[in-house]
ZATI-519874 format. One line per field, with one value per atom (N, C-alpha, C): x, y, z; residue in one letter; atom name; residue number from 1. Coordinates in steps of 0.1 Angstrom, whole numbers, plus 5000, padded with zeros to 4 digits. Layout:
c1 = c(X, ...)
c2 = c(Y, ...)
c3 = c(Z, ...)
dose = c(A, ...)
vexza = c(CA, ...)
lumnu = c(NUM, ...)
***
This chain:
c1 = c(5007, 5000, 5008, 5021, 5031, 5026, 5025, 5021, 5032, 5043, 5054, 5068, 5077, 5090, 5100, 5106, 5115, 5129, 5138, 5151, 5160, 5173, 5183, 5190, 5185, 5192, 5206, 5213, 5226, 5234, 5247, 5256, 5263, 5263, 5270, 5276, 5286, 5292, 5284, 5286, 5279, 5282, 5272, 5273, 5271, 5270, 5268, 5254, 5252, 5238, 5233, 5220, 5214, 5201, 5198, 5185, 5176, 5165, 5156, 5146, 5141, 5131, 5119, 5107, 5095, 5089, 5087, 5080, 5068, 5058, 5044, 5043, 5036, 5033, 5019, 5016, 5002, 4993, 4997, 4989, 4998, 4991, 4999, 4999, 5010, 5011, 5006, 5004, 5003, 4990, 4980, 4968, 4969, 4979, 4980, 4991, 4987, 4998, 5006, 5019, 5028, 5037, 5037, 5045, 5057, 5068, 5079, 5079, 5080, 5081, 5093, 5098, 5108, 5107, 5113, 5113, 5126, 5132, 5143, 5141, 5150, 5149, 5145, 5134, 5130, 5124, 5120, 5113, 5100, 5092, 5079, 5082, 5072, 5073, 5071, 5079, 5079, 5077, 5069, 5066, 5078, 5083, 5095, 5092, 5084, 5080, 5068, 5062, 5050, 5049, 5044, 5042, 5028, 5021, 5007, 5005, 4993, 4992, 4983, 4976, 4967, 4975, 4984, 4992, 5007, 5011, 5026, 5033, 5024, 5030, 5036, 5046, 5054, 5053, 5056, 5057, 5070, 5076, 5088, 5087, 5092, 5095, 5105, 5104, 5114, 5128, 5130, 5143, 5150, 5143, 5149, 5148, 5141, 5139, 5154, 5155, 5168, 5177, 5175, 5184, 5178, 5165, 5157, 5149, 5148, 5139, 5131, 5118, 5109, 5105, 5104, 5100, 5093, 5087, 5079, 5083, 5084, 5087, 5075, 5065, 5054, 5057, 5067, 5070, 5076, 5081, 5087, 5079, 5067, 5059, 5067, 5074, 5084, 5083, 5085, 5086, 5100, 5108, 5121, 5122, 5132, 5136, 5151, 5155, 5169, 5173, 5183, 5187, 5201, 5204, 5217, 5220, 5233, 5238, 5233, 5234, 5229, 5235, 5227, 5230, 5229, 5235, 5234, 5219, 5210, 5196, 5188, 5194, 5186, 5186, 5195, 5194, 5181, 5175, 5162, 5158, 5147, 5141, 5131, 5133, 5124, 5113, 5101, 5090, 5083, 5078, 5068, 5054, 5044, 5031, 5020, 5009, 4997, 4992, 4982, 4975, 4961, 4956, 4942, 4934, 4922, 4913, 4915, 4918, 4920, 4933, 4932, 4944, 4953, 4948, 4956, 4963, 4962, 4970, 4976, 4985, 4994, 4990, 4982, 4981, 4977, 4985, 4983, 4988, 4997, 5002, 5009, 5014, 5022, 5013, 5000, 4991, 4982, 4985, 4976, 4981, 4991, 4998, 4988, 4988, 4979, 4987, 4988, 4995, 5010, 5019, 5034, 5041, 5053, 5061, 5070, 5080, 5089, 5100, 5102, 5111, 5126, 5134, 5148, 5157, 5167, 5175, 5185, 5185, 5196, 5204, 5218, 5227, 5237, 5239, 5249, 5260, 5272, 5283, 5296, 5304, 5318, 5328)
c2 = c(4988, 5000, 5013, 5012, 5023, 5033, 5045, 5055, 5062, 5063, 5071, 5063, 5067, 5062, 5074, 5075, 5086, 5080, 5089, 5085, 5098, 5096, 5106, 5108, 5102, 5103, 5098, 5101, 5095, 5102, 5100, 5105, 5117, 5128, 5140, 5147, 5155, 5163, 5175, 5181, 5193, 5204, 5211, 5220, 5215, 5202, 5196, 5197, 5191, 5191, 5178, 5177, 5165, 5169, 5162, 5164, 5152, 5153, 5142, 5142, 5129, 5129, 5121, 5125, 5118, 5115, 5102, 5097, 5089, 5090, 5083, 5070, 5061, 5049, 5047, 5048, 5046, 5058, 5069, 5081, 5094, 5104, 5116, 5126, 5132, 5141, 5155, 5158, 5173, 5179, 5170, 5175, 5177, 5174, 5173, 5182, 5188, 5195, 5183, 5184, 5174, 5180, 5173, 5178, 5169, 5175, 5167, 5167, 5155, 5154, 5147, 5148, 5140, 5136, 5125, 5120, 5114, 5120, 5115, 5106, 5098, 5089, 5096, 5092, 5099, 5112, 5116, 5128, 5126, 5136, 5136, 5138, 5134, 5137, 5152, 5158, 5172, 5176, 5185, 5190, 5199, 5197, 5203, 5214, 5209, 5218, 5213, 5221, 5218, 5226, 5220, 5227, 5225, 5236, 5234, 5230, 5225, 5222, 5233, 5241, 5250, 5263, 5268, 5279, 5279, 5267, 5265, 5271, 5277, 5283, 5272, 5277, 5268, 5272, 5263, 5266, 5259, 5264, 5258, 5260, 5249, 5251, 5262, 5269, 5280, 5274, 5262, 5256, 5254, 5253, 5251, 5262, 5273, 5284, 5290, 5292, 5297, 5286, 5274, 5263, 5252, 5249, 5239, 5245, 5239, 5243, 5232, 5233, 5223, 5227, 5217, 5220, 5208, 5210, 5200, 5199, 5187, 5185, 5176, 5182, 5175, 5165, 5168, 5159, 5145, 5146, 5134, 5128, 5135, 5131, 5130, 5140, 5140, 5153, 5152, 5164, 5163, 5174, 5174, 5182, 5179, 5187, 5189, 5201, 5204, 5208, 5202, 5204, 5209, 5222, 5228, 5231, 5233, 5238, 5229, 5216, 5207, 5208, 5207, 5209, 5197, 5196, 5184, 5181, 5191, 5187, 5182, 5181, 5177, 5161, 5154, 5140, 5133, 5125, 5119, 5111, 5103, 5097, 5108, 5110, 5120, 5113, 5118, 5112, 5124, 5120, 5128, 5122, 5131, 5127, 5136, 5130, 5138, 5144, 5152, 5158, 5155, 5155, 5153, 5166, 5164, 5176, 5182, 5195, 5202, 5197, 5188, 5181, 5189, 5201, 5209, 5220, 5224, 5235, 5232, 5240, 5237, 5242, 5252, 5257, 5246, 5246, 5237, 5222, 5222, 5209, 5201, 5207, 5200, 5190, 5193, 5184, 5176, 5176, 5171, 5159, 5152, 5142, 5131, 5126, 5116, 5103, 5100, 5089, 5092, 5083, 5086, 5073, 5074, 5062, 5057, 5049, 5043, 5052, 5063, 5073, 5071, 5081, 5080, 5086, 5079, 5083, 5094, 5104, 5115, 5115, 5114, 5114, 5125, 5133, 5143, 5140, 5138, 5134, 5139, 5143, 5148, 5137)
c3 = c(5000, 5000, 5000, 4997, 4997, 4985, 4989, 4979, 4972, 4979, 4974, 4975, 4967, 4969, 4971, 4983, 4985, 4983, 4977, 4975, 4976, 4975, 4976, 4989, 4999, 5012, 5012, 5023, 5024, 5035, 5035, 5045, 5039, 5046, 5043, 5054, 5052, 5063, 5066, 5078, 5081, 5070, 5066, 5056, 5042, 5040, 5027, 5022, 5010, 5004, 5000, 4998, 4993, 4985, 4975, 4969, 4971, 4977, 4979, 4969, 4964, 4954, 4959, 4954, 4958, 4946, 4943, 4931, 4935, 4928, 4930, 4924, 4929, 4923, 4920, 4906, 4902, 4901, 4903, 4902, 4900, 4895, 4892, 4904, 4907, 4918, 4916, 4903, 4900, 4905, 4909, 4915, 4930, 4936, 4951, 4956, 4967, 4976, 4982, 4982, 4987, 4998, 5010, 5021, 5023, 5028, 5033, 5048, 5054, 5068, 5072, 5085, 5089, 5104, 5108, 5121, 5125, 5136, 5141, 5154, 5156, 5168, 5181, 5188, 5200, 5199, 5186, 5184, 5177, 5178, 5170, 5156, 5148, 5133, 5131, 5122, 5120, 5106, 5103, 5090, 5086, 5074, 5070, 5058, 5048, 5036, 5030, 5022, 5014, 5001, 4991, 4979, 4974, 4971, 4967, 4953, 4948, 4935, 4928, 4935, 4929, 4924, 4931, 4927, 4929, 4933, 4935, 4947, 4955, 4967, 4976, 4985, 4993, 5007, 5016, 5031, 5035, 5046, 5052, 5067, 5074, 5087, 5090, 5101, 5104, 5105, 5109, 5111, 5097, 5085, 5074, 5063, 5067, 5058, 5054, 5041, 5035, 5032, 5036, 5034, 5024, 5026, 5018, 5008, 4997, 4986, 4981, 4980, 4976, 4961, 4952, 4938, 4932, 4921, 4914, 4900, 4895, 4880, 4875, 4868, 4864, 4854, 4845, 4834, 4840, 4852, 4858, 4869, 4872, 4883, 4897, 4898, 4910, 4918, 4931, 4939, 4946, 4946, 4951, 4963, 4972, 4983, 4982, 4978, 4978, 4992, 4998, 5012, 5011, 5015, 5015, 5030, 5032, 5045, 5056, 5054, 5064, 5078, 5087, 5101, 5110, 5121, 5131, 5134, 5135, 5138, 5127, 5114, 5102, 5100, 5107, 5104, 5108, 5100, 5102, 5091, 5092, 5080, 5074, 5061, 5055, 5047, 5048, 5040, 5033, 5021, 5014, 5015, 5014, 5017, 5011, 5008, 5005, 5019, 5017, 5028, 5030, 5042, 5045, 5044, 5041, 5040, 5026, 5026, 5013, 5007, 4998, 4993, 4984, 4979, 4969, 4975, 4987, 4992, 5007, 5011, 5023, 5036, 5038, 5052, 5061, 5073, 5083, 5080, 5069, 5065, 5076, 5086, 5096, 5104, 5105, 5111, 5102, 5089, 5080, 5072, 5077, 5069, 5065, 5053, 5047, 5044, 5032, 5027, 5025, 5029, 5028, 5024, 5021, 5016, 5027, 5023, 5033, 5038, 5032, 5037, 5032, 5034, 5030, 5041, 5044, 5057, 5052, 5061, 5059, 5072, 5070, 5080, 5078, 5089, 5089, 5099, 5094, 5103, 5098, 5107, 5104, 5106)
dose = c(Q, Q, Q, V, V, V, Q, Q, Q, F, F, F, V, V, V, E, E, E, S, S, S, G, G, G, G, G, G, G, G, G, L, L, L, V, V, V, Q, Q, Q, P, P, P, G, G, G, G, G, G, S, S, S, L, L, L, R, R, R, L, L, L, S, S, S, C, C, C, G, G, G, A, A, A, S, S, S, G, G, G, F, F, F, S, S, S, L, L, L, D, D, D, A, A, A, Y, Y, Y, A, A, A, I, I, I, G, G, G, W, W, W, F, F, F, R, R, R, Q, Q, Q, A, A, A, P, P, P, G, G, G, K, K, K, E, E, E, R, R, R, E, E, E, G, G, G, V, V, V, S, S, S, C, C, C, I, I, I, S, S, S, S, S, S, N, N, N, D, D, D, G, G, G, S, S, S, T, T, T, D, D, D, Y, Y, Y, A, A, A, D, D, D, S, S, S, V, V, V, K, K, K, G, G, G, R, R, R, F, F, F, T, T, T, I, I, I, S, S, S, R, R, R, D, D, D, K, K, K, T, T, T, K, K, K, N, N, N, T, T, T, V, V, V, Y, Y, Y, L, L, L, Q, Q, Q, M, M, M, N, N, N, S, S, S, L, L, L, K, K, K, P, P, P, E, E, E, D, D, D, P, P, P, A, A, A, V, V, V, Y, Y, Y, Y, Y, Y, C, C, C, A, A, A, T, T, T, L, L, L, L, L, L, G, G, G, A, A, A, Y, Y, Y, Y, Y, Y, H, H, H, C, C, C, P, P, P, G, G, G, Y, Y, Y, E, E, E, T, T, T, R, R, R, I, I, I, G, G, G, S, S, S, W, W, W, G, G, G, Q, Q, Q, G, G, G, T, T, T, Q, Q, Q, V, V, V, T, T, T, V, V, V, S, S, S, S, S, S)
vexza = c(N, CA, C, N, CA, C, N, CA, C, N, CA, C, N, CA, C, N, CA, C, N, CA, C, N, CA, C, N, CA, C, N, CA, C, N, CA, C, N, CA, C, N, CA, C, N, CA, C, N, CA, C, N, CA, C, N, CA, C, N, CA, C, N, CA, C, N, CA, C, N, CA, C, N, CA, C, N, CA, C, N, CA, C, N, CA, C, N, CA, C, N, CA, C, N, CA, C, N, CA, C, N, CA, C, N, CA, C, N, CA, C, N, CA, C, N, CA, C, N, CA, C, N, CA, C, N, CA, C, N, CA, C, N, CA, C, N, CA, C, N, CA, C, N, CA, C, N, CA, C, N, CA, C, N, CA, C, N, CA, C, N, CA, C, N, CA, C, N, CA, C, N, CA, C, N, CA, C, N, CA, C, N, CA, C, N, CA, C, N, CA, C, N, CA, C, N, CA, C, N, CA, C, N, CA, C, N, CA, C, N, CA, C, N, CA, C, N, CA, C, N, CA, C, N, CA, C, N, CA, C, N, CA, C, N, CA, C, N, CA, C, N, CA, C, N, CA, C, N, CA, C, N, CA, C, N, CA, C, N, CA, C, N, CA, C, N, CA, C, N, CA, C, N, CA, C, N, CA, C, N, CA, C, N, CA, C, N, CA, C, N, CA, C, N, CA, C, N, CA, C, N, CA, C, N, CA, C, N, CA, C, N, CA, C, N, CA, C, N, CA, C, N, CA, C, N, CA, C, N, CA, C, N, CA, C, N, CA, C, N, CA, C, N, CA, C, N, CA, C, N, CA, C, N, CA, C, N, CA, C, N, CA, C, N, CA, C, N, CA, C, N, CA, C, N, CA, C, N, CA, C, N, CA, C, N, CA, C, N, CA, C, N, CA, C, N, CA, C, N, CA, C, N, CA, C, N, CA, C, N, CA, C, N, CA, C, N, CA, C, N, CA, C, N, CA, C, N, CA, C, N, CA, C, N, CA, C, N, CA, C)
lumnu = c(1, 1, 1, 2, 2, 2, 3, 3, 3, 4, 4, 4, 5, 5, 5, 6, 6, 6, 7, 7, 7, 8, 8, 8, 9, 9, 9, 10, 10, 10, 11, 11, 11, 12, 12, 12, 13, 13, 13, 14, 14, 14, 15, 15, 15, 16, 16, 16, 17, 17, 17, 18, 18, 18, 19, 19, 19, 20, 20, 20, 21, 21, 21, 22, 22, 22, 23, 23, 23, 24, 24, 24, 25, 25, 25, 26, 26, 26, 27, 27, 27, 28, 28, 28, 29, 29, 29, 30, 30, 30, 31, 31, 31, 32, 32, 32, 33, 33, 33, 34, 34, 34, 35, 35, 35, 36, 36, 36, 37, 37, 37, 38, 38, 38, 39, 39, 39, 40, 40, 40, 41, 41, 41, 42, 42, 42, 43, 43, 43, 44, 44, 44, 45, 45, 45, 46, 46, 46, 47, 47, 47, 48, 48, 48, 49, 49, 49, 50, 50, 50, 51, 51, 51, 52, 52, 52, 53, 53, 53, 54, 54, 54, 55, 55, 55, 56, 56, 56, 57, 57, 57, 58, 58, 58, 59, 59, 59, 60, 60, 60, 61, 61, 61, 62, 62, 62, 63, 63, 63, 64, 64, 64, 65, 65, 65, 66, 66, 66, 67, 67, 67, 68, 68, 68, 69, 69, 69, 70, 70, 70, 71, 71, 71, 72, 72, 72, 73, 73, 73, 74, 74, 74, 75, 75, 75, 76, 76, 76, 77, 77, 77, 78, 78, 78, 79, 79, 79, 80, 80, 80, 81, 81, 81, 82, 82, 82, 83, 83, 83, 84, 84, 84, 85, 85, 85, 86, 86, 86, 87, 87, 87, 88, 88, 88, 89, 89, 89, 90, 90, 90, 91, 91, 91, 92, 92, 92, 93, 93, 93, 94, 94, 94, 95, 95, 95, 96, 96, 96, 97, 97, 97, 98, 98, 98, 99, 99, 99, 100, 100, 100, 101, 101, 101, 102, 102, 102, 103, 103, 103, 104, 104, 104, 105, 105, 105, 106, 106, 106, 107, 107, 107, 108, 108, 108, 109, 109, 109, 110, 110, 110, 111, 111, 111, 112, 112, 112, 113, 113, 113, 114, 114, 114, 115, 115, 115, 116, 116, 116, 117, 117, 117, 118, 118, 118, 119, 119, 119, 120, 120, 120, 121, 121, 121, 122, 122, 122, 123, 123, 123, 124, 124, 124, 125, 125, 125, 126, 126, 126)
***
């Protein structure tokens, strides 16, 4: 019942970069707002970013503003999360997901996670 395939995680040094990819299985993403979430061991799941489908607007957690960029490539049915200047607080399993309720826009996405995939591990280590 996995809805998404997340990829692009790995091990990087502090200050390094990764680009995460979110691909859908069996349906098109372009009608849906897509959120990125993360969960580190011992911590609650956290909303990281979201991109709407109706106007392309984006939302970011305060902790990642200016460092992460979410984008969508409709021709590849893929949503990306470009992660720059990675910090010690960023390591986690990252998930992309649809949203509950108004599925096409992002307000309140942090509490509206719907279907998600298996996640991809991001590790930051020197």
